[in-house]
Structures are given as C-alpha cells and as structure tokens.
C-alpha positions in Angstrom: 94.5 106.5 129.8 92.2 103.7 128.5 92.1 99.9 128.2 90.7 98.0 125.2 90.9 94.9 123.2 92.1 94.7 119.6 89.8 92.4 117.7 91.1 90.8 114.5 88.4 88.4 113.5 87.9 86.1 116.5 91.3 86.8 118.0 91.4 89.3 120.9 94.6 91.2 122.0 94.2 93.2 125.2 96.0 96.6 125.1 96.5 99.8 127.1 96.2 103.2 125.4 98.7 105.9 126.1 98.8 109.4 124.8 101.7 110.0 122.4 101.5 113.8 122.4 101.0 116.5 125.1 99.4 119.9 124.8 102.0 122.5 125.9 100.0 125.6 125.3 100.3 128.5 127.8 97.0 129.4 129.4 96.2 132.7 130.9 93.7 133.7 133.6 91.4 136.7 133.2 92.1 139.4 135.8 90.6 142.7 136.7 92.9 145.6 135.9 94.3 147.3 139.0 93.3 144.6 141.5 94.5 141.5 139.6 91.4 139.7 141.0 90.2 136.8 138.9 87.0 137.4 136.9 84.7 135.0 135.2 82.4 135.2 132.2 78.6 135.2 132.3 76.0 134.4 129.7 74.0 137.5 128.7 71.2 138.4 126.3 72.7 140.6 123.6 69.6 142.8 123.2 69.2 144.0 126.8 72.5 142.7 128.4 70.6 140.8 131.1 72.4 137.8 132.7 71.0 134.4 132.0 71.5 131.7 134.7 72.9 128.3 133.9 69.5 126.6 134.5 68.0 128.8 131.7 70.6 127.8 129.1 69.5 125.5 126.3 71.3 124.2 123.2 69.9 125.0 119.8 70.9 124.3 116.2 70.1 127.1 113.8 68.4 125.8 110.7 67.4 129.2 109.4 68.2 132.7 110.6 66.6 133.1 114.0 65.0 129.6 113.9 66.4 126.9 116.1 65.9 123.3 116.9 66.3 122.9 120.7 68.1 119.8 121.8 68.1 118.6 125.4 71.1 116.9 127.1 69.0 113.8 127.8 68.3 113.5 124.1 71.9 113.8 123.0 72.9 111.3 125.7 70.6 108.7 124.1 72.3 109.2 120.7 75.8 108.6 122.0 77.4 105.2 121.1 77.4 102.5 123.7 80.6 102.1 125.6 82.8 99.3 124.4 86.4 98.1 125.0 86.7 96.6 121.5 88.9 98.2 118.9 87.7 96.2 115.9 89.8 96.0 112.7 87.7 96.4 109.5 90.5 95.9 107.0 94.3 96.2 106.4 95.5 98.6 103.7 98.8 99.8 102.2 100.3 102.8 104.1 100.2 104.7 100.8 96.4 104.4 100.9 96.1 106.8 103.9 97.4 110.3 103.2 98.8 112.4 106.0 95.8 114.7 105.8 93.7 111.9 107.4 95.9 111.6 110.5 94.8 113.6 113.5 96.2 112.4 116.9 98.5 109.5 117.8 98.4 107.1 120.7 100.7 104.4 121.8 99.3 100.9 122.3 101.0 98.7 124.9 100.3 95.1 125.9 97.9 94.5 128.8 98.9 90.9 129.5 99.1 88.2 126.8 102.3 89.8 125.4 102.8 86.9 122.9 99.6 87.8 121.1 100.5 91.5 121.2 104.0 91.2 119.7 102.8 88.6 117.2 100.2 91.0 115.9 102.8 93.9 115.8 105.3 91.7 113.9 102.6 90.5 111.4 101.6 94.1 110.6 105.2 95.1 110.2 106.1 92.1 108.0 103.0 92.6 105.8 103.8 96.4 105.5 100.2 97.3 106.1 98.1 99.5 108.4 95.0 98.3 110.1 91.9 100.4 109.9 89.9 100.1 113.1 86.7 101.5 114.8 86.0 101.9 118.5 83.9 103.9 120.9 85.4 105.7 123.9 83.9 108.1 126.4 80.7 108.8 124.5 82.3 109.2 121.0 82.9 106.9 118.0 86.3 106.9 116.4 88.1 105.5 113.4 91.9 105.0 113.4 94.9 103.5 111.8 97.0 100.9 113.6 100.7 100.7 112.5 104.0 99.7 114.0 106.6 101.9 115.7 109.6 99.7 116.3 108.4 96.6 118.1 105.2 98.4 119.3 101.8 99.4 117.9 100.6 102.9 117.4 97.0 103.9 117.0 96.4 107.2 115.1 93.0 108.7 115.2 91.7 109.5 111.7 89.5 112.3 110.6 86.1 111.5 109.1 85.5 111.8 105.3 83.4 115.0 105.7 86.3 116.7 107.5 88.9 116.2 104.8 88.8 118.5 101.8 89.9 117.4 98.4 93.1 118.7 96.9 91.1 119.2 93.7 89.4 122.2 95.4 92.8 124.1 95.3 92.9 126.8 92.5 94.6 125.7 89.3 98.2 127.1 88.6 98.2 130.4 86.7 100.9 132.6 85.3 103.9 131.8 83.2 105.8 128.5 83.7 109.1 128.5 85.5 112.2 128.9 83.3 115.1 126.4 83.6 117.3 128.7 85.7 114.5 129.2 88.3 113.9 125.5 88.5 117.6 124.7 89.0 117.8 127.3 91.7 114.8 125.8 93.5 116.3 122.3 93.2 119.7 123.6 94.5 117.8 125.2 97.5 116.1 121.8 98.3 119.4 119.9 97.8 121.2 122.3 100.2 118.7 121.5 103.0 118.7 117.7 102.6 119.7 115.8 105.7 118.5 113.7 108.6 115.3 114.6 110.5 116.2 115.6 114.1 113.1 116.5 116.1 115.2 118.0 118.9 116.0 120.9 116.5 112.3 121.9 116.4 110.5 123.6 119.3 107.7 126.1 119.8 109.8 129.3 119.6 106.9 131.5 120.5 106.1 129.5 123.6 109.8 129.4 124.6 110.1 133.2 124.2 106.8 133.8 126.0 107.9 131.7 129.0 111.2 133.5 129.2 109.3 136.8 129.1 106.9 135.7 131.9 109.8 134.4 134.1 111.7 137.7 133.6 108.7 139.8 134.6 108.1 137.5 137.6 111.7 138.3 138.8 110.8 142.0 138.6 112.7 142.7 135.3 111.4 144.6 132.3 112.6 142.6 129.3 112.8 144.3 125.9 110.9 143.0 123.0 112.5 142.8 119.6 110.9 144.6 116.8 108.9 142.5 114.3 110.7 142.2 111.0 108.7 142.4 107.8 109.6 140.9 104.4 110.3 143.1 101.5 107.5 142.9 98.8 107.8 143.0 95.1 110.8 140.7 94.8 110.8 138.2 91.9 110.9 134.5 92.6 114.4 134.4 91.2 115.6 137.1 93.6 114.0 135.3 96.5 115.6 132.0 95.6 119.0 133.7 95.1 118.8 135.3 98.6 117.8 132.0 100.2 120.7 130.1 98.5 123.2 132.9 99.6 121.9 132.8 103.2 122.4 129.0 103.3 125.9 129.2 101.9 126.8 131.8 104.5 125.4 129.6 107.2 127.5 126.6 106.1 130.7 128.7 105.9 130.2 129.9 109.5 129.8 126.3 110.6 133.0 125.3 108.9 134.9 128.2 110.3 
C-alpha cells in the first residue's frame, strides 16, 4: 500500500508497507421504505430546514458557543506535512517502555530490494530485544510508530500521540472492603482454570457472523427466528459470581472428557 525507506542514521533500507489487519464491518445502504430505492443525505439548516449546497459549505472550529473560526481547504492544505518516503528512527527502546495502550494499527514491512540490509536490521532489532521508535509522513499526515520483529520480518505499529492516551492515574481509587482469602483463592482458581495457549482461530466477531447468517437466510426467502437476549441476575455477591463461574468451567471440562 506504500513504499518507504527506513533510515537508521546514514543507513537506508527500502521497504514496502502492507496492511496487517482488515476492516470486516458490515455496511448498510439507506433505503426508502416501500420502494427500497436508495436515498442520500443532504445538508440542511436546522432553523428553517432549508437545503445547503456543497458549494456553500464551510468548515468552522467553535471557540465559543455560536462563534467559529472559518478554515478554508486551501489553508489546511498548506499546513499538511510534506510528502516523504523516509521512516526515520529517533531511538530504540525496551519493549516494556511502550504500553499496549499506545499501539493503534499494525502494518507489515517487507523488503523492497536490498534484502541483505533488511534482514540484517530485523536480526539486529531482534537480537538487541528493542523496538525502534520512528516518524514518517504519508498521504498528508504525520505519524509516529514502533518497529519490531515478527519472526524474521519487521512490523510497524502506528502509535497514538501523547494527548490521545489517558493516564491510568485518572481511574477512581479502589473503595469498599478488601477481598477475603476465600474470595481471592476462588479468583485465582478461576484464572488458573482458564490458563492455556492463545489460539486466535477460536475468536471471531460473533455478532458479524450471526448477522451475516441472518442476512443470507432472509435473502433465501426464509424468516429466521431471533433468540431472546438474556440478562444477568443482579444483586449477587462476588463470591456467588466466582462460584458460578468455577462450576460452569468444571462442567465444560467434564463434557469434553466425556
């Protein structure tokens, strides 16, 4: 999807950028009831419901209620970063220095010629057990990311900016009574019962899967039945909830053995 050059000091490593994830959301069209004709949205003034043409639309940033700073497209265009193919490393850090809350979107980096340089850099990053922090500009936007290894290859993960990540210190402090030993042991048993290998094939978007089955069934002229939504019982103590969870896990293991 993009070609760039990893810059480490004076060394340059040409790479190709590939998306590592794919958006699988289901998108619907807006239709008129009865005719199923497509409809589209229009911009209107909320006070008199009059339609506003695209040529009359302006962008404005509200600085006070009802007061806006109008920004032209030509002005924002001048503020965009200059296009560059360079992905420049600023430093290498320990993986523990970058928490998961900073990661946003992953990309694969593949060699674009000069494979010896590419795999030498990948092996150096892997052997040093570090992540490279890099900056680059692409398609009118500036980015910061982390470069790390995945097997023999490099992965570039787009990072969020500092103003986007909230501090954990903003969470409310714990309140209420401390856990007793029995509750803590039950919680530890629950965690222990679920320990195992991570298998991504076991995880899928259940809502999307059911929605596609429902759509396909309706397309075949069927009227599929929808299951009733179950609600959790309220007012249970944490000990009761832990006990039910452990019992359910044990029943599941017994069925597998049988």
